[in-house]
Every structure is written in structure tokens, then in C-alpha cells.
C-alpha positions in Angstrom: 20.3 64.7 -51.3 19.2 67.2 -53.2 21.5 71.1 -53.1 19.8 74.2 -54.8 21.4 77.6 -55.2 18.7 80.0 -55.0 21.4 83.4 -55.3 24.5 84.3 -55.5 26.2 87.3 -54.6 27.3 90.1 -57.1 30.4 91.3 -54.7 31.5 87.9 -53.6 31.6 84.4 -53.9 28.7 83.8 -51.3 25.5 81.6 -51.9 22.4 81.0 -50.4 20.9 77.8 -51.3 18.7 74.7 -49.6 20.0 71.3 -49.0 17.1 68.6 -49.1 17.8 65.5 -46.6 15.1 62.7 -45.6 15.0 64.4 -42.4 13.8 67.7 -43.9 15.3 71.3 -45.3 18.1 72.9 -44.7 18.4 76.3 -45.6 22.0 77.7 -46.5 24.7 79.2 -45.3 23.9 77.1 -42.1 25.6 76.8 -38.7 25.3 73.3 -37.2 25.2 73.2 -33.3 28.0 70.8 -32.0 26.1 67.9 -29.8 29.3 66.0 -29.5 27.6 63.3 -27.3 24.5 62.7 -28.7 23.6 66.5 -27.0 24.0 70.0 -27.4 25.6 70.6 -24.1 22.9 72.0 -21.3 20.1 72.5 -24.4 17.0 70.4 -24.8 15.7 69.5 -28.2 13.0 71.7 -27.6 15.1 74.6 -27.4 16.9 73.9 -30.3 13.8 73.8 -32.2 12.0 76.8 -30.9 14.4 79.3 -29.5 17.8 78.4 -31.3 15.7 77.5 -34.7 18.6 75.1 -35.6 17.9 73.3 -38.6 20.8 70.5 -38.2 23.0 69.4 -35.7 25.7 67.2 -35.0 27.0 63.8 -33.0 30.4 62.5 -33.1 31.4 58.9 -34.2 34.2 58.3 -31.5 32.6 59.7 -28.8 29.2 57.9 -29.4 31.2 54.8 -29.9 32.6 54.6 -26.8 29.6 55.5 -25.2 26.4 55.0 -25.2 27.8 52.4 -27.7 26.6 50.9 -31.2 24.9 48.0 -29.3 22.7 50.3 -27.5 22.2 52.7 -30.7 21.3 50.1 -32.8 18.7 49.0 -30.4 17.5 52.7 -29.8 17.1 52.9 -33.9 19.7 55.4 -34.1 20.9 58.7 -33.2 17.3 60.4 -34.1 15.5 58.0 -32.2 18.1 57.9 -29.2 17.7 61.8 -28.5 14.6 62.6 -30.0 15.9 65.0 -32.6 13.5 64.6 -35.7 15.6 67.2 -37.9 18.9 66.4 -40.1 21.9 65.3 -38.1 25.8 65.3 -39.3 28.3 62.8 -37.9 31.6 63.9 -37.5 34.0 60.4 -38.3 35.7 61.2 -34.9 39.4 61.6 -37.1 39.8 64.7 -35.4 39.1 63.3 -32.0 41.6 60.1 -32.6 44.2 61.9 -34.3 44.2 64.8 -30.9 45.0 61.9 -28.2 48.8 62.0 -29.8 50.3 59.8 -26.9 47.8 56.9 -27.1 47.1 56.3 -30.6 49.1 54.6 -34.0 48.5 55.7 -37.6 48.9 52.8 -39.8 48.0 52.1 -43.6 45.3 50.1 -41.8 43.9 52.8 -39.6 44.3 53.8 -36.1 45.1 51.9 -33.1 44.0 54.1 -30.2 43.5 54.4 -26.5 39.8 55.2 -25.0 40.2 58.4 -22.8 37.9 57.1 -20.6 39.5 53.8 -19.5 42.3 53.3 -21.5 41.0 50.3 -23.4 42.4 49.8 -27.1 40.5 50.1 -30.4 40.7 50.3 -34.0 39.0 52.6 -36.3 39.4 51.6 -40.3 38.1 53.8 -42.8 35.5 50.7 -43.4 34.6 50.5 -39.6 34.0 54.4 -39.2 31.8 53.8 -42.1 29.8 51.0 -40.5 29.7 53.3 -36.9 28.2 55.7 -39.1 25.5 53.5 -40.3 24.7 52.8 -36.9 24.2 56.2 -35.4 22.1 56.9 -38.3 23.4 60.6 -39.5 21.8 62.2 -42.7 25.3 63.3 -43.7 28.3 61.2 -42.7 31.9 62.0 -42.9 35.3 60.1 -44.5 37.5 58.8 -42.0 40.7 61.4 -42.5 43.9 62.2 -41.0 44.1 66.0 -39.7 47.9 66.8 -39.7 48.7 69.3 -37.3 49.9 72.6 -37.3 52.5 73.7 -38.3 53.9 70.7 -40.1 56.5 70.2 -42.5 55.6 69.8 -46.1 56.6 66.3 -46.4 54.2 65.4 -43.4 51.3 67.2 -45.2 51.7 65.5 -48.2 51.8 62.1 -46.9 49.0 62.4 -44.7 47.2 63.9 -47.8 47.8 60.9 -49.2 46.9 58.5 -46.7 43.6 60.3 -46.4 43.1 59.7 -50.2 43.3 55.9 -49.9 41.4 55.6 -46.9 38.7 58.0 -48.6 38.7 55.0 -51.5 37.7 52.5 -48.9 35.3 54.8 -47.4 33.5 55.0 -50.8 33.9 51.4 -51.7 32.4 50.7 -47.9 28.9 52.6 -48.5 28.9 51.7 -52.1 28.6 48.0 -50.6 26.2 48.6 -47.4 23.0 50.1 -47.1 21.1 52.0 -44.5 20.1 50.5 -41.4 17.0 53.0 -40.8 15.4 53.8 -43.8 16.9 57.2 -44.8 19.6 58.1 -47.5 22.9 58.6 -45.8 25.3 61.5 -48.1 28.8 60.8 -47.7 31.1 64.1 -47.8 34.9 63.8 -48.4 37.3 66.0 -46.7 40.1 67.9 -48.2 43.4 68.4 -46.6 47.0 69.5 -47.4 47.6 71.4 -44.0 48.3 75.3 -45.4 50.4 74.5 -48.9 48.5 75.7 -51.7 49.5 73.0 -54.2 49.2 70.2 -51.7 45.1 71.5 -51.5 45.1 72.1 -55.1 45.8 68.1 -55.4 43.4 67.0 -52.5 40.7 69.2 -53.8 41.0 67.3 -57.2 40.6 64.2 -55.7 38.3 65.1 -53.6 35.8 66.5 -56.7 36.7 63.6 -58.7 34.7 61.4 -56.0 31.4 63.0 -56.7 30.0 62.3 -53.7 26.9 64.7 -52.4 28.9 67.1 -50.8 32.4 67.7 -49.6 34.2 69.3 -46.8 37.4 71.1 -45.8 39.5 70.1 -43.0 42.5 70.6 -41.3 42.0 74.6 -40.9 41.3 76.7 -37.7 43.7 74.7 -35.7 46.4 77.3 -35.2 47.3 78.7 -38.3 46.9 82.4 -39.2 43.3 83.5 -40.2 44.5 84.9 -43.5 46.3 81.2 -44.1 42.8 79.7 -44.1 41.0 82.0 -46.1 43.6 81.6 -48.4 43.2 77.9 -48.7 39.6 78.2 -48.4 39.9 80.4 -51.9 42.3 77.8 -53.2 39.9 74.8 -52.8 36.8 76.4 -53.7 38.0 77.3 -56.5 38.1 73.7 -57.5 35.3 72.1 -55.9 32.1 71.4 -57.6 30.0 74.5 -57.4 26.5 72.4 -57.5 27.5 70.5 -54.0 27.4 72.1 -50.7 30.8 73.0 -49.1 31.1 72.5 -45.7 34.1 74.3 -43.7 34.9 72.2 -40.5 35.5 73.4 -36.6 35.1 77.3 -37.9 34.7 80.0 -36.1 34.3 83.3 -34.9 31.4 85.0 -36.1 33.8 87.0 -38.3 35.7 83.5 -39.9 31.7 82.6 -40.7 31.1 85.6 -42.6 34.3 85.6 -44.5 34.2 81.8 -44.8 30.6 82.6 -46.9 32.3 85.7 -48.8 34.4 82.9 -50.1 31.6 80.3 -51.2 31.3 78.1 -47.8 27.8 76.8 -47.5 28.2 75.1 -43.9 29.9 75.4 -40.6 30.2 73.8 -37.1 32.1 74.9 -34.1 32.0 74.5 -30.3 33.1 78.4 -29.8 29.5 79.3 -28.9 28.7 77.1 -26.2 32.2 76.6 -25.1 32.5 80.6 -24.9 29.3 80.8 -23.7 30.1 78.6 -20.3 32.9 81.1 -19.8 31.1 84.1 -19.8 31.4 85.4 -23.1 28.4 86.4 -25.2 28.0 87.5 -29.0 25.3 90.3 -29.3 23.7 92.2 -32.2 25.8 94.9 -30.8 29.1 93.3 -30.1 30.5 90.7 -27.7 29.9 91.2 -23.6 32.1 89.7 -21.1 29.3 89.1 -18.6 31.4 88.5 -15.8 32.7 92.0 -16.1 31.5 94.2 -12.8 29.6 97.1 -15.5 26.9 94.2 -16.0 26.0 93.8 -12.5 23.0 96.2 -12.4 22.1 96.3 -15.6 18.9 95.2 -16.0 17.9 95.5 -19.2 17.7 92.5 -21.8 20.6 90.3 -22.8 19.7 91.1 -26.4 17.0 92.5 -27.2 17.5 93.1 -30.6 18.0 89.0 -31.2 14.5 88.2 -30.2 14.2 84.6 -28.9 13.0 83.6 -24.8 16.4 83.4 -23.1 17.6 86.8 -25.0 14.9 89.2 -24.5 13.7 87.6 -20.9 16.8 87.6 -18.4 18.8 90.7 -17.9 22.6 90.9 -18.1 22.3 91.7 -14.2 21.0 88.2 -13.8 23.2 86.3 -16.3 26.3 88.1 -14.3 24.4 86.9 -10.9 23.9 83.3 -12.2 27.6 83.2 -13.7 29.0 84.6 -10.4 27.5 81.8 -8.5 28.4 79.0 -11.0 24.6 78.3 -11.3 24.1 75.7 -14.2 21.0 78.1 -15.2 23.8 80.7 -16.0 25.9 78.3 -18.4 22.7 77.0 -20.0 21.2 80.8 -20.4 24.5 81.6 -22.1 24.5 78.7 -24.6 21.3 79.0 -25.8 21.8 82.9 -26.3 25.2 82.4 -28.2 23.6 79.4 -30.2 20.7 82.2 -31.3 23.1 84.5 -32.3 25.2 82.3 -34.5 21.7 80.8 -36.1 20.5 84.5 -36.4 24.0 85.4 -37.8 23.8 83.0 -41.0 20.5 83.7 -41.4 21.0 87.5 -41.7 23.9 86.4 -44.1 21.3 84.6 -46.3 18.8 87.6 -46.5 21.7 89.6 -47.4 22.7 87.3 -50.0 19.3 87.1 -51.5 19.4 90.9 -51.7 22.6 90.9 -53.0 24.6 93.3 -50.6 25.9 90.7 -48.8 29.6 91.9 -49.6 29.1 95.3 -48.3 26.6 94.3 -45.5 29.5 91.8 -44.3 31.9 94.5 -43.9 29.8 96.4 -41.7 28.5 93.7 -39.7 32.2 92.3 -38.8 33.4 95.6 -37.8 30.3 95.7 -35.0 29.9 92.3 -34.1 33.1 91.7 -33.1 33.3 95.2 -31.2 34.2 94.4 -27.4 31.7 96.1 -25.2 
């Protein structure tokens, strides 16, 4: 994997670059639609390519391991062949999903014992096995197995969790170094910085992760309930240490404002379920502000959903029609809203990139946040 930085913003730490993988290039900053179980909910691959203009999508180790299972994925030739997506894929290690099970998992030095949320069956994820699973899935970028501590947690727990994550990372790196990709393309391992909201722990973790000299690095354990200002503070602490010539991925973030502020702090890659989850509940992000399409005010508004955004669904369907579909709980309503919101997120990072290249990102960002987060 090759990462190039094309331009940096003089008024912030924002940077525009290109990440080259064996399945194609990714222009950064980038937002990655989440396809947890092998699909971005309600969206065809053609729509991801043509309307949303996605450059990379996510799959999830935990969910794909349980369904369809490793045997099917191996027979298919990996997730790219299974779901028909020809561009890059990033696979989350499943750590967040396993740790969110709480009552039905047990953390040990060996790994995590857990019961499936589907049928209660018992499983063990070790760092080595998680690497093996991601070899079978075949993502271009694969994540190290880490513990994501809850928020809030005390200092001792966060410190213990961080050191466990580091020990697991060493095992992940060793496993990757002693195994080969199954489908002929390179797989890049991204370690994950932890440490909750404690600056000294974040410093320790960032230094350890940087010392591993992997193709890229991720920041985990944020956007889990802490105030936004705490999140930004931790990003700033970590990015002062992580190597500037490697891509930086902020996991599970977030709102349009979070993304623009993250870019200003030097983040290159983002993912979040917010655009599709909020879409299914009727919240639309637009170039003029935020719309709750369920509100009565839209029932006789026959203008396009967002003429300024471009794309098929955003300019073809009216607000009144989409409100009608959502009120009737028609599946098409959730699909239209999901495609629209994902296009908005890709538009947002594309606009950010343009302004980084133009050298006026910092001033544009402040104006954009104010406008895009306005409730219409």
C-alpha cells in the first residue's frame, strides 16, 4: 500500500492525499460506508459506485464470521467476489462488537470468549484467529484485534486495557508476518490507538502503535459517549505522535461536524453508521442543513430532496414523495434516504479535499459546520 500527501492546509493540520491499494486508489480525506454483514444496508453496489461514488467500504469480522461463515467466504474467493465489490474493502476486527456483548463475553490474556448474539453458540476470538479470519474475508485493510474500553471508565481499567491491546497487537503482527494473503492482493494491517480520554495513556499508546511501523494507523475508543471536545483533544494528542507519512483512521466517527473537525486535526479516513441509521429514521443531511423528512412541513414540498447535491435520488425524488414513503413505511423510502445521506457524506469529504488543495480549508470549515448543522 502506498500513501501520498498531495497538499496540506496552511490554517490547520488538514491534508489531502491518495492511498493506493491493489483494488484501486482512494483519495483522502475519505468517508467509508459501513457494510457490516457484507452489504451497505439497502444499497446496491451499482448505487455505491455511480450515485454515492464510494471509493472503499467496510465489512465486519464478527458478523461475517458468524454469517455467512468462513467456509462460504473461502469458497467464494473472499468478500470482493462474494458481494461483487471490486474496489477496496476495510475489515473491522470485530473487537467493538465482541466487547459490546458485555454479559455474554469473557476477556482473558488468550483472547475473548463470547456467545453468538444469533444462537448463543460459544466462540473464542484470539488475536491470531482474528487475523486468520480477515485473511479469509480478504479485505485490503485489516484491523488489529483490540479491546475498546467503555466510557466512562477509570484510569486503572483504561491502562490495563491499553496494555492488553498492545500485547495483542504484537501477536497480530507476528501472525500476519508468518502467513500469506489467500487471494493474491496485499493486506495492510492497521494497529489501533487506545487509552480512553487520558492524555498520558493516549501518548503511550500512540508511541507504541507508531513503533510497529505498519502501513497505517487507527484511533479507537472515541465517539463512545465522551463530549466532542474530549474527542478532539485526544485526536490532537495522538496525531502529534503518529507518523505524518501514514494514513490516520478515526474509527466510528461521526456527524458532519465531527468529520470536518477531525480533518482539521489531521485525520484521513472515517466510517460511521450514522448516515444510513439516521436515514432510516427520517433524518437527512443536505447541503443547506438537516431535515427531518417526517415533519408535516415537507408534505407538499415538491422540490427535489437536495438539488445542490447532485446524484439521481437527491435530484429526482421530491421531499413530499419521500415523506409519503417514510410515513407509509415503504422500503423504498429508507433506501432513497440512505443513498442520499451516503452521497452527502462522500460529497462532504470531497468538498473538504477541494478546499485543502485550495489552501482555505480552515475558513471554509467554520462556515460549513454552521450551515450544514442547521436544522431546517
